[in-house]
N, C-alpha and C positions, 0 to 999 in steps of 0.2 A: 678390614672386613666390612661389608655393606651393613649399615645400621638396621635395615629392614629385616635382616636375618634374625635379629634378636627378638623383635616384637612379634614375629610371625611363628615363633616356635614355642613348644611347651617348655616349662621351666626345667623339667627333668632332663630334656635333651640338651638344654643350655648348660646345666650343671655338668653333665657328662662331657660335653664338648670342651668345657673349660677345665676338666679334670679337677673338680672341686667337690665339696661335701657340705650340704646345708647345715648339718648338725655339728660337724667337726671343724669346718673351715679348712684353710690351707695350713700346711706345716711349714716350719722355718726353711726347710730345704727347698720346697717349691717357691716360697717367697723370694729367696735369694736367686734362684734360677730365673724367675720372671723379671726381677729387677735388672738382672744382667741382660735379658732379652729385650724388655720394653723400656727400660730406663725409669727414672723417677717420674712420679705423677705431677709434673709441673710444666708450665708453658715455657718454651724456650725463649730466652731473652736475647736482645741484640748483643752481638759480640762485644765483649769488654775490651777497653783499650789496653794495649800492652804497655809495659814500663817504657819501652822505646818511644811509643806513640805519645805517652804522657810527657816524656822528656822533650821531644821536639815541639810539642804544643806550647811549651813554655816560651819558645822563641817567636811565637806569633804576636806577642804584645808589641804595640807600637813603639813604646819607649825602649824596649830591649832591641828592636830592630835598629833604632837610632844609635844605640850603644855599639852594636856590631859594626855599623857604618863608621862610627868614630874610631873603632879599633882598626879597621882597614885603613882609614886615612892616616892614623898614627903610624901604622906599619910602613905605608908608602913614604911617609915623611921621615922615616928612619928613627921614629920614637918607639922603638920596638919593645922597650920595657913597659911603656904605657899600654901598648897594644896587648901585651901578654897579661898584664894585671887586669885590664878591662875584661878580656876574654875569660880569665880565671874566675873573676867575680860573677860574670854572667852565667858561667857553667855551674858554679856553686849555688847561685840563686835558683837555677833550673833544677838542680838536684834536690834542694830544699822544697821546691814546689812539688816535685814528684812525690817526695816522702809525705808531705802534708796531704796531697790529693789521694794517695793510696791508703793512708791511714783513715782519712774521712770515709773513703769508699768501703773499707773493711768494717768500720764502725756502723755505717748505715746498713751494710749487708747483715751484720749481727742483729740489728734491730728488726730487719725484715724476717729473719729466722725466728726471733722471739715472738713475733706477732702472727706467725703462720698458723693456720687452723689444724685441728686434730680430727681424727675420725674414730668412731667405735667400730671395731671389726672382730669377727670370730676367727681365732687362730689357735691351732693345737687344742681344739675343743673348749677353749676359754674365750670370754669376751675381754678384749683389751682396748686401750686407747693408744693410738699410734699417730705420729705425724701424717697428715693426709698425703704428703708427697711420697710416702713409702707404700701406698696402696698399689696393688697389681691386679690384672685381670684374673677373675676367679675368687677374689676376696669376698666374703660375706659381710656386708656392712649393715649397721642399724641406724635408723633415722628417727628423730623426734622433733617436736616443735622447737624452732629456734636454731636448728642446725643448718649449716651450709651443706649442700650435697657435694661430697668431695671428688666424685668421679662419675662418669656415665655408667648407669647400672640398670639392670632389668629387675623389676620388683618381684619378690617371692611372696611377700605378705604386705597388706596395706590395711590399717585400721583407721578409718576416717582421715586418711592422709590427703593433705592439700599442699601443693607446691607452687611457689611464686616463680614464674619463668619469664618475666617480662624482659629481662636482659637478652634473652635468646629469641623469644617469640613475639614480643611487643604486646602480649596480652596482659593487661594490668590486673585482672582478677585472678586470684590463685586457682589452680587447676586441680580438680578432684582426681585422685589416682586410684588404680586398682591393679591387681596382679593377674588379671585374666588375659589369655592369649588373644591377639588381634588377628583376624583372618584377612582383612583387607590388605592390599598392597599399595606401596607408593603413597602413603598418607603423610601429610605435613608433620613437622616436628611437634607442633602444638597439640596434635590429636593422638599422639602416642601415649595413651593413658597408663600403660604398664611400664614406661621408661622414666627414669629421672636423669637429669643432665647436670654435669659439673657446673658449679657456680650458681645454681638456683638455690632457693631457700625454702625450708620446710616451715609452713605457717601454722599447720594444725595436724594433730594426730601423730601416728607413728607408723613405722614399717621396716621391713628388712629387704635387702636386695643383693644381687650378685653383680660385682663390677665386670663390665664388658669392655670398657675402654678407659685409658688413662692418658694423661699428658696431652701431647699434640694430636692424639687420635680421638680425643673427645670432641663434642660439637663446639665447645668454646675454643678448643685448640685449633679447630679447622678455620675459625674466623679470627683467630689469634689477635687479641686486643680487647676482648670483652671480659677478660678476667680482671679481678681487682689488681690495679697496678701498684707497684711499690712507690713509696713516697719520694718526691723529688728532694734533692739535697738543698736546693735554693729555697730558703724560708723568706717570709716578708722582710725580716730584719736584714738578711743577706742582700735582698734586692735593694733595700734602702741604702745599704752600705755601698753597693755597686754604683748606685746613682751618686752617692756622696763622693766616691772615688773619681767619677767623671768630672764632677764640679771642682773638686780639689785639683784634678789634673789640669783643667782649663786655667784655674787661678795660678797654679804653679808654673804652667807654660807662659802665662802672661808675665809673671814676675821674672822668670828666667829670660824672657825676651827683653824685658826692661834692663836686667843686669847685663845681658849681652850687648844691648845698644849703648848702655852707659859705659861699658868697658871699651867699646870701639871709639866712642866720642873722646874718651880719656887717652886714646892712643895705645891701648894695650894690644897684645898679640891676638889677632882675630881667631886663629886656630885654638889658642889656649882658652879664649873666652867661649868658643863654641863647645869645647870639651867640658868647661866648667858649668855652662848653662845646661847641657845635656845631663851631666852627672847630678846636678842639683834638682833637675826635673824628676829624674829617676828616684832620687832620695826623698823628694817631697811627696810623691804619690805612694800611699801605703798599699801597693799592689798585692801584698800578701794577706791583707786583712780578710777578704772573703774566705780564704782557705783556713785562716786562724779561727774565724767564727765557726766554720763547719766543724773543725776539730773540737773547739770548746763545747759546742752543742752536743756533739757525739759523745765526748768524754763525760759530760754532765748527764746525758741520758743513760750511759752505761753505769754511772754512779747511782742513778735512780733505780736501776734494775736490782741492784744489791739491796735496795730498801723497799722492794716489792712493788715498784711502779714501772710498768713497761709503757714507754711513750711510743705510740704507733705513728704519730704524725709530728714531725719536728716543729712546725709552727706552734704546737701546744706548749712547748718549752718556753717560748717567749710570752705566750698568753698567761701561763701559770703565775708569772711574777706580778701580773695585774689583777689576779683573782680577788674579787671583793665580796662575793657571796658563794657559799658552798651549800648546795642543796643535797642532802644525803638521805638515803633509805635508812630506816631504823634497824630492822632485823639483820643481824650479821655484820652490819657496817658500824653502827654505833653500839650495838649489843653483841653478845657472844654467839648468838644464833644457837643457843643451847638452853632449852627450858630447864630450870633448876627448881627443885622443891625447897622452899625456904620456911614454910610455916605449916603446922598441923593443928587441928582443933577437934576436940570431942565436945559432947554436950556440956561439959563441966569445966574444961580447961583448954588453954591454947599454948602451943610450944613453938619457940623459935629455934629452927634447926641449926642456926649459926651460934647458938649459945649452949652452955653446958646443960645436959639433961640428967636428972638423978636416976638411980637404978630402977626405982618403982615406975616412974614415968616412962623410962626407956622401954619397958616391956609393953606398955600401951602403944607407944609410938611404933614399935616394931610390928605389932598386930595390924595397925592401920595400913602400914606400908606393905606388909605381907599380902594383904588382900588386894591392894592396888597392883602389886607385881603379878599376882595370879590372874586377875581379870585384865589381861594385857597381851597384845600380839607381838610386841617387840622382842628382839633377841639380845641377850646379855653377852658381852665379850670382855676379855681382860687384855688391855693393850698397854705395854710398857708400864706394868705395875699400877695401872689405873683402870677403873671401871669405865666401860664404854658400852653403847648399845646401838642396835640398828633398828629403825622403824620410825613411827610417827614421833615427832619431837616431844609431845606431851607424854606419850607412853614411855619413851626412853628415859625421861626425867624420873618417872615413878620407879622403874626397875633399878636405876642407878642409886636413887635415894634409899631403896630397900636394901640393896647390896651393901651400902655404906653402914647400914644398921645390922649387918650380919645375916640378911635374908636373901640368899642367892636364888634367883628365879629358877635356875636349872634344878637345884636341890629341892626347892618347893614343889616343882611340877613332878619330880620323881616321887615325892611323898604324897602329893595330891594331884594325880594326873587329870588333865582336862578330858572330859568325855562328851560334853555337849556345849553349845554356845548359842546365844542370840546376838548376832552382830550389831555393831553400833548403827543407829539410824538417826539422821539429823532431825527428823520430825519428833521422835519420842525422846531424843537426847540421852539415851542410855545404852549401855553395853553389858551383857551378862555372860558369864562362863560358869559351867557346872563341873565340879571336881569330885573324884571318888575319895571318900574317907572311910575309916573303919566302921562308923555307925551308919553309913549310907552315902549321902551326897551333900556337898556344900555348894549352895548357889551364891555367887558373888556378883553384885551389880555396882557399876560406877557410872557417874554421869552428872548432869546439872543438879546442884543441891536442891533447888525448889521442886523440881520434878521428882527427884529421888525421895525426898522427904514425904511427899504425898503417897508414895508406894509403901512407906514404912508404918508399922503398927507399934513398934517398940524401939527402945534406944539402948545402946550398949554403954554401960558406965562402969569403968574399971573392972571388967570381966563379969559384971552383973548385967542381966537383961531386964529392963523395967519397961512398963507400958508407957507409950508416948503421951505426954500431957502438954498443956499450953506453955508452962514454964520452960520445959525442955525445947519446945519449938522456938520460943523467943530467944533462948540462949544460942541455939544453932543458927537462927537467922541473924542474930547480932554478930556472931563470929564470921558468918558469910559476908555480911555487909562491911565489916571491918577489913577483911581481906580484899574485898573489891575496891574499897577506898584507897588501898595501897597499890592498886592496879595489878593485883595478883589474879591469875587465872585459877578459878576454884572448881574443884571436883569433889563430889561426895562419894563415900563408899558405904555399902550396906551388904548384909548377907542373911542367909537362913539355912538351916540344916534340915534335910528331908530324908525319909527312909527309902522311898522309891521314886523313880522318875515318872512324871506324868506321861500319859499316852502320846501327847503332842507337845513339843517344846516350842513355845512362843511367848511373846510378852505377856499375854493374858494368863498363862499357866504358871509362869515362874517368877515374873517381876511383880510380886505382891506379898503382903504380910512379911515384909523384910524388917530386919533390925538395923537401925542406923548406927554406923560405927564412928565415922568422923569425916572431917573436911581436910582437903589437901590444897594448899595454896602454892602456886609456882609462878615464876616469872623468868623471862629471858633477860638476865642481868646486863647492865652496861659493861662495855669493855673498860678495864681500868685505865688503859692509855687514852681512851676517847675523852674522858673528863679533862685530862691535861691538854689534849689537842684542842678541845673547845675553848678552854681558857686561853690557849696560845692564839687561836683564831681572833678572839675578841681583842687581845693585846695588839694583834697585827692589823686591826681595822677591818677584819673580815667577818661578815655576819654568817653564823652557822644556822642552817634551816633544816628541820627534820620533816621528812615526807614518808608517810607510812600508810599501809592499808589496815593497820590495827585500830582498835577502838580508841576513842579520844582520851578516855581516862588513863589507859595504859600509856599512850603516847605522851601525855602531859606528865605523868609520874616519872617516866624515864627521862624526859627532857629537863625536868626540874633537877633530877639527880646529876645530870650532865652539865647543868648550868646554861642550857640553851634558852630557856624561858623563865621568867620570874612569876608571872601570874597567868591565870587561865584564859584571860581575854586575848592572849597572843596565839591561841590555838583556834583552828577552824577546820570544819569537816568538809568532805567532798561534796555532800549535799548542799551545804551552805555556799561552797565555792561555785556550784552550778547556778546559784541564784544571782551571782555577781557577774556583770558584763565585763569584758576585757578592759574597757576604759576605766571603770571604777577600780578594778584590781590594780591597774597600772598606777593609779594615784595613791592607793592605800596599801600596797603590797608590803611595805616596810613595817606595817603593824604586826604582821604575823611571823611567828618563828616555828610553828608546828602545823602541819597539814595532816589530819587523820582521816581514815576511811576514804582515801583517795585512790583513783585508778591511774594507771600509767598515762592515760590521755590528759589528765589534769596537769601533768608535769610541763607540757609545752606551754600551757597557759601561764604557769608560774614563771617559767624561764623568760617568756616574752614580757611579762610585767616588770621583772627586775631589769631586763635589758632596756626597757623604755626609759628607765631612770639613769641610763648610762653605766649600769653596773656590769662587771665581767663575771659571768656565772659559770661555776662548775656544777655539774649534775651527775649523780650516780644512777645506775640502772643495770638490770640483769636480764630482763625478759624481752621477747620479740617486740611487744608493744612499747618498750622503752626506747626503741631505736629513734623515733622522731625527736624525742626530747634530747637524746644524746647528741643528735646531729644539730639541733637548734641551739644547744648550750655552747658557750664559748669554749668550754672544756668538758667533753663528755667522758665520764669515767665508768667503764664497764667492770663488773665483778669477774675476777679470774676464776673463782671456785664455782660460784653458782650461776655465772653469766652464760647466756646462750651465745652461739657463734654470731648470730645476727647483731646482738648488742655489742659484742667485741668488734665486729666489723664496722659498726657505726661510730664507735668511740674514738677519741683522740688518745686515751690512756686506759690501760688495763691494770687493775689492782690485783696482784696475785694472792693477796691475803684478805681481800674484801674488807679492809679496815679503814675507818674514817681517819685515823691517825696517819695513815699512809698518804692520804690526799694532802693533809696539812704539811707533811714532810716534803711532798712533791712540790707544793707551793713554795716552801722554804728553799728547796734546791733551785726551782725556777727563778726565784728572785736572785739567788746567788749567781746563777749562770748569766743572767742579763747584766748584773753588776760587773761580773768578770769581763764580759765583752766590752762594757763601757770603759773598764780600766785599761784594756788593751788598746782601745781607740784613743783614750786620753794619753797614754804613754807614747804611742806611735806619732800622733799628730803634734804633741808638744815637742817631741824630739825633732821632728821634721821642720817645724816652724823655727826651732832653734838654729838649724843648719841654714835655712833661708835668711834669717835675720843676720847671722854671722857674716855672710857674704854681701848681703844688701847694704848693711851699715858700713862695712869696710869699703865698698864701692863709693858710697855717698861721701865718705871721709877721704876718698882718693888714696886709701892705703894700698900697700901690696896685698895680694890675695892671701888671707890667713890659711886657706886650705886649697890643696890641689884636687883635681877631679878624682884621682884614685883614693884620696883620703875620704872624700864624701861617699864614694861607692863602698869603701871598706867599712866605714862606720855604719852605713845603712845595712850591710850584710850582718855585722856583728850584733847590732842592737835590735834590728827589726824581726829577728827570728826567735831565738831561744828565750830572751826575757819576756817578749810579748806572749809567747805560748805559756810560759810559767805563770804569768798573770792570769791567763785564761783558766788555769786549774787551781787558782787560789782557793783555800778552804772557805766555806760560807761563813760570813761574819756572824759572831754570836748575837749581835743585837739586831740582826736583819728583820726579825719578826716583831721588833718594837716599833717599826715604822709603818705608816699606812701603805696600802697598795700603790703601785706605780700607775700613773694615769697613762693609758695606752695612746691617748691623743697627743701627748707631749713627745717631742722629738728626742733623739739621742743626746742632744746638747742642752736639755732642759735643766732648770735649777742652777743656772750660772756656770755649767760645765764649759761652755765655749769661752767664757771670760777666763776661767781657771786655766784652760789649755793655752790661751794666748799669753797669759802672764808667765806661765811656766816655760813657754817657748822663748819669751823675751829673756827670762832668767838664764836659760841654757846658752842662748846666743850671746848675752852680755858676759857671762863667765868665760866663754871661748874667746871672745874679743879681748877680754882682760888678760887671759893667758898669753895671747899673741903679742899684745903690747908690752907686757912685762918681759916676755922672753926676748923680743927683738930690741927693746930700748933700755931695759934695766939690767937683766941678768946675762947680757952678752958683751960685757965690758971687755975691751981689748980685741974683740973679734972684728973681722971685716964686715962690710955691708951684706955680702952674700951669705956669709956664715951666720950673721945675726938673724937674717931672714929665715934660714933653715931652722935655727933654734926656736924662733918665734912660732913657725909653722908646726914644729914637732910638739911644742907645749900646747898649742891650740888643738892639734890633732888628738893628743892624749887626753886633754881636758874634755873635749867634746865627747869622746867615746866613754870615758870613765864616768863623767858626770851623768850621762844618760843611763849607764848601768846602775849608778847610785839612785838616780831618780825613779827607777823601776820599783825600788823599795818604798818610795813615797806614795806611789799610786796604789799600793796593795790595799790600803784601807783609808777611810775618811777619819778613822781614829788614829791616835799616835802609834807609830811603829813600835815603840817600846811597850805599849799596852798590848798590841797584837802579838809581839814576839818576833825577834829577828829571824829565828830559825824555824818558824812554824810552817813555812813553805819550803821544803827541802829542794824542790825543783828550781825555785828562784835562786836559792843559794848555789846550786849546781850550775845554773845558767850564768850567774854572776862570775863564779870562779873560772869557768871555761872561757867565757867571753873576755874576761880580764887578762887571762894568760895569752889568748890570741892577740889581743891588743899590745900586750907587753912584748910579745915575740917579734912583731913587725918593727918595733923600735930598738930592741936590744940585739937581735940576731943580725949580724952584718950583711948577709946576703939579702935578707928581706928589707933591712933599713935602706940599702942602696936602691932597691926597686921602688920603695915608697918615698925616697928622697927625704929621709929624716935622719936625725943624728942621735947619738947617745946623750942623755941628759945627766948632769951632775946632781949631787945631793940637794943643793938649794933649789935647783930647777924642779926636781921631782917633788920637793916639799911644797912648792907653790902649786904645782899641778894637783897634788893630792888635796891640798887645802881648798882650792877652787872647786875640785870635783866633789868634795864632801859638802860644800856650801849648799847645794839644793836640799839636802837633808835638813840642814839647820833652818833654812828659810821656810820650807814647807811645814816643818814641825812647829815653828813659831806661828805660822798662819793657822794651823789646826788648833793651837792653844787659844789664839785670839777668838776664833769662831766659836769655840766651846764655851768661852766665858761671856760671849755676847748675850 
C-alpha cells in the first residue's frame, strides 16, 4: 500500500481501515490472522545453505581435492582398498564438517534471537511487551526515549517526541514528530512528521502509534540492508587462526615435498611417496580448527546466557579474557537498586532497624513510619510472601519499612483517608498530605530535615509534644549529620492536627506550626555478591571503577563497603573532571576509583583515558546517552532490565540481571573460553607435529615407512575431532581468576606455548618411532621381514593414535591432571572411550585390519603399546611438577 496514504488521512480513518482500536488494541485472533497474512516483522535474509550444499562445500578444500585425486589414481592402479578407505575418510570428515557448521549456525542463530529487540504494544486492552518480530499492521505501539522504532507506524499521540532517522534520511539531527494529518502530497520521507520508521531511534519524549507496515513492507525493508545486521561468525581470533592455517599449510607442504623428494632419491615407490606426502599434508593442517573455534565460542556464549550475560557480538568473548578495567554504574549494578530504611531518629534517640528494638521503642518507631507511609504516593503490594511497592524508590522504601513494622499502608489509609495534599516541589523540598481523623484532620509533612525543622514549633518526644528549643534542634541536627556521614539519604517527618481545613490548601496555610516527629535514614545497599566480585576482580588483576550520578559522599561510602576504594582521595566529581583536560586524565586516571555526580558524556572521557594506558575496558550503561561510551569501550555492557534499546544495540554484552557480579563471571568465562581454544590448538598442532616428525625422522634414517597413508588419515580423523571438541568445552579452571589479564597484543603462542607444542610433538613422534623399532626389530622374533614390518607398523599406528588420546588429558590444564580430576570433563572421557574403541576395532576386526594392512598384536606387543602411549602423561606430569617448584 502506498505510504502517502497513511500520512494523508485522519487517524480515525486509518484505525478503521486497519480494523483496530486505539484503546483496546488487537485481540489474539486478529494477531494470528495477520501474522499468517503478513508474516513476521523481520527483514528476509539470504537463503540459508542446505545440508547438501554444506556437505559438497567440504570438498572444495584444496587438500581434499588432492585426496580425491589420490583415491582415483589408487583405484586405477588397482589399489582399490586404499581408494575406498581414502574416500571413506574424506566422506566422514565432510560429515563432521557439516555437523560442526550446522551446530555453529544454530548457536549463532540462538544468540541473534536472544539479542532481538522487544516492543511495547496494546493487545486485549492491556499493554504488553512482545518480541518486535511479532508485530502486525494495526498494532498500537508505545514509544519512549531510548527505544528502537520496531515497525513503520502512524503517530496517534506525540509528547515532545524526537526521532533520529539518519539511517534512512541522512539527516543527522533528530526530527520533531507530531500526530497531525499532513495535507501535502508526495513529500519526502524526512518530512513525514506524523510517521515513524522501523529501525529509527527515539531520542526524546514519548508517543503512541498504529503500525501500518512490517517486515519487507517497511521503508527499511524496501532498501533491505539498512537494518541492524546479525553478527558475523568469523571473529578476529578465527581470522588469525585462518591465517595461521595457511602458514602451517605452506610449511606442511614444504616438509611433505622434502619427504617426497627424499623418498624418491632413496628409490622408494613414487606413488606410495605421493600418497604418503598428501596424507601427511592433510594431517598436518588443522583444517577443522576454525569450525571448532566457532563451536567453542558459541557453546561458551550459551553457557554465559545461563549466567545472565547475553553476548551480542562474538569478538567480545575474546576481549573479555583481556579485560583489565571494569567501569560500572553504582545504582542497580553494584547496589540492589532498592532504597532501604536502615535507621530512624527522634530528638532524643536513634534506632538501627537491623538490630533488635524493645517493645517501648517499637511503638515510637511505628509512629514515625506510619506517618511516612501516609504522606506517600506509592502503592504497597504483597508478592511471594514479601512486601513490595510500586512508585518512587524513596517512597517505596518508606511504605515497605512501615509494613514490616505492622503498619500496612492500605489499612492506614482506610482508617485515615487522604482528603487533600500539597505535592512535592523541588524548590521547597517538602510534600504534605491531609487525612481525615475523628477529631478533625491530620496534616503530615515530610521532606528535607533542615527545611522541615524551620516549619516546626514543637517536637514530639515519646508521645509528648514539647516546645522546640536549642537543645532539641542541636540533637536533631546531630542525628541528621551522623546519618549523612554514613551516606544515608535523610528525610524528616512532622505533623499537626487541625479541627477544620483552611479555605485554601497551600504551603503557606498548612506547612507551618508543625510538630517534628523524627528522621528516617535510607540507602540503596550494596549487592551481597558485588563485594565478593570486587574482591575477585582485584585478585584477577582487574581494576573495578564506580561511576555514578549520585552524591560523592554516598558513592564513597558504598565504594568503601564494596572494597573499591580505600581513601577519599580516590574519588572525583563530574565538576572536577570537567576541569581536567584529556591529556592530564590520561596520565593520572589510575588515581581514581570512584566518579561521582558525572553525566553519561563523561564516560567516554574515562574510557579513552584508560585505553590510552593500553588497558582493556568494560563499561556499563543503560541510557540513550550511554551509547557512545558503550561503543567506545572494548566491552560495552548494557543493562537488560533498565537498559534502553539504544544502549543494548550499542553494547557488546547485555546483563539480564543488571548485576556487577555477572560482568566478573563473564570475564571468568571469557578467560576460560580463550584458554580452551588455546588448548585445542596446542593439542591439534602437537599431534600433527608428532606425525610429521615420525615420517621425517624415519626417512632421514632410511627406515621403512612406519605409517601408511591410510594410517595417517585415520589417526587424523579419530583424534582431530572429538577430543579437540571436548577440550573446547573443558570447565573453567578454578584458579583462572588468580592470574592477571591476558595481554591482547600477545599472540596465541605467547608465554612459551610454541616451544611446549614443539616439545610435545617431538615426544609423540619419538614414542611412535620407538614403537615401530621395537615392533619390527625386537618383538617380531621368528617372523619374516614383511611380517615384522607389519607388526612394527601396527604398533606405531596404535601408539600414535592412543598416545594422542592420552595426550588430550595432558592439555586439559596447566595444573596436574590428578588435581583437576580425571573425570571432571565427561565429554573428554566419552571422546577417549569412543576414539579408543574405533582405533581398537581397525586392529582387531579382521575385515578392517586387512583394509588398514595391520595385524593382531599379542600380549607383550600390546603391553609395549600401552606403556609407550601412557608415557606422555608421565612426561608432561613431571614437567608440570618441575615448573610448579621453580
